C-alpha positions in Angstrom: 0.0 -0.1 -0.1 2.8 2.3 0.8 4.5 1.7 -2.5 1.3 2.3 -4.2 1.0 5.6 -2.6 4.6 6.8 -3.0 4.4 5.5 -6.9 1.2 7.5 -7.5 2.5 10.5 -5.9 5.5 10.2 -7.8 3.8 10.0 -11.1 1.3 13.0 -10.3 4.6 15.0 -9.1 6.3 14.1 -12.3 3.4 14.9 -14.6 3.1 18.3 -13.2 6.7 19.1 -13.5 6.6 18.0 -17.1 3.4 20.3 -17.7 5.1 23.0 -16.0 7.9 23.0 -18.5 5.7 23.0 -21.6 5.5 25.9 -23.8 2.4 27.8 -25.5 2.4 26.9 -29.1 2.5 29.7 -31.8 -0.6 28.3 -33.0 -2.6 29.2 -29.9 -2.8 32.7 -31.5 -4.0 32.0 -35.0 -7.3 33.4 -34.3 -6.0 36.5 -32.5 -6.6 40.0 -33.9 -5.1 42.2 -35.3 -3.2 39.8 -37.6 0.7 40.3 -37.7 2.0 41.0 -41.2 5.7 41.0 -40.7 6.3 42.3 -44.2 4.0 45.3 -43.3 4.7 45.8 -39.7 8.6 45.7 -40.0 8.7 47.9 -43.1 9.6 51.6 -42.6 10.7 53.4 -39.5 10.0 52.1 -35.9 10.9 52.8 -32.3 11.5 50.5 -29.4 11.5 51.3 -25.6 12.4 48.5 -23.1 13.9 47.1 -19.7 16.4 44.5 -18.9 15.8 42.3 -16.0 18.4 40.2 -14.2 17.4 36.7 -13.0 15.9 38.1 -9.9 13.5 40.4 -11.8 15.4 43.7 -10.9 15.4 46.1 -13.8 19.2 46.6 -14.5 19.0 48.7 -17.6 16.7 50.2 -19.9 16.9 51.5 -23.5 15.3 53.2 -26.5 16.0 52.1 -30.1 15.6 53.1 -33.7 14.6 50.4 -35.9 14.5 50.4 -39.9 12.8 47.7 -41.9 13.0 47.0 -45.6 11.9 44.3 -47.8 13.2 43.0 -51.3 12.3 39.9 -53.1 10.3 38.5 -50.1 13.4 39.0 -47.9 13.6 41.5 -45.0 16.4 43.4 -43.4 15.7 45.2 -39.9 18.3 47.6 -38.7 18.4 48.3 -35.1 20.2 50.7 -33.1 19.9 50.6 -29.3 20.9 53.4 -26.8 21.1 52.3 -23.1 20.7 54.4 -20.1 24.4 53.9 -19.3 25.5 55.4 -22.6 26.2 52.0 -24.5 25.1 51.9 -28.2 24.6 48.5 -29.6 23.7 47.7 -33.5 22.1 44.9 -34.7 20.9 44.0 -38.5 18.3 41.2 -38.7 17.8 39.1 -42.1 14.4 37.6 -42.3 14.4 34.9 -44.9 10.8 33.3 -45.6 10.7 29.4 -45.8 7.5 27.2 -46.1 6.0 25.1 -43.5 4.1 22.3 -45.1 2.2 21.2 -42.0 0.3 24.4 -41.1 -0.8 26.9 -43.9 -1.9 29.4 -41.1 1.8 29.5 -39.7 4.4 31.8 -41.4 8.0 31.1 -40.8 11.4 32.8 -41.5 14.8 32.1 -40.7 16.3 35.0 -38.8 20.0 36.0 -39.2 22.2 38.6 -37.4 25.7 39.2 -36.8 25.7 38.6 -32.9 23.5 35.3 -33.5 24.9 32.0 -33.6 23.5 30.0 -36.4 20.0 30.8 -37.6 17.1 32.0 -35.6 13.7 30.2 -35.9 10.9 32.6 -36.5 7.3 31.8 -36.6 4.3 34.0 -37.2 0.7 33.2 -36.5 -2.4 35.4 -35.7 -1.1 38.4 -33.7 2.0 36.6 -32.6 5.6 36.3 -33.7 7.9 33.8 -31.6 11.8 33.9 -32.2 14.2 31.6 -30.9 18.0 32.1 -31.1 21.3 32.2 -29.5 22.8 35.7 -28.9 26.3 36.4 -28.2 26.7 39.1 -25.6 29.7 40.9 -23.9 30.4 39.6 -20.5 33.5 40.9 -18.4 36.4 40.8 -20.9 34.8 38.1 -23.0 31.4 37.0 -24.3 28.8 34.4 -23.7 26.1 32.9 -25.6 22.7 33.3 -24.3 19.5 31.4 -25.4 16.7 34.0 -26.2 13.1 33.3 -26.5 11.3 36.4 -28.0 7.5 36.4 -27.8 6.0 39.4 -29.7 2.3 40.2 -29.7 0.6 42.6 -32.1 -1.9 44.8 -29.9 -2.8 47.3 -32.4 -1.6 48.4 -35.9 1.2 50.3 -34.7 2.2 48.7 -31.4 3.8 45.3 -30.7 4.7 44.0 -27.1 8.0 41.7 -26.8 8.8 39.5 -23.9 12.1 37.9 -24.1 13.3 35.0 -21.9 16.9 34.7 -21.5 18.7 31.4 -20.4 21.9 29.7 -20.1 22.1 26.0 -19.7 18.3 25.9 -19.2 18.4 28.2 -16.3 16.7 31.7 -16.4 19.4 34.5 -16.5 17.0 37.4 -17.1 14.2 38.9 -19.1 13.7 41.7 -21.7 10.5 43.5 -22.0 9.9 46.1 -24.8 7.1 47.9 -26.9 7.9 48.2 -30.6 6.0 51.3 -32.1 5.4 51.8 -35.9 6.0 55.3 -37.1 
């Protein structure tokens, strides 16, 4: 009897742990409005305003950014210029290259590339949401480290997109970025 209770408890706790680790699918947002058209929203001038939190949730930096998007032959280029409150300036140029996804016509996907991104980023769009997963090389002391980034973006009006970025290293939370992107 004791072994049965112990085994049942173990199975329940394991199931809860596994379900807690599961992530919301991009397809959850397929019917959400307004629909995010990446080629329309990220075309022209935009601004971004955000905060960076450490793993404890403390805001450690804030920033403003100017973004300029353009598209040619279905491929996008998003030029970003970030100015942080401590005076640091960072530049990032994202290339967005479309590819097809046969299993779900409601979902658009792109390959995302940037100079400080390791390999290719995985970009998916459905409804009002865009998720991007990539590994970013960032300065750390006198060297650099690679951080895994899980961007979750949600279009809340024709001109406003909210972005939450979870930052992890070896599966552990190391920080978070929250920002708003506004189309001019």
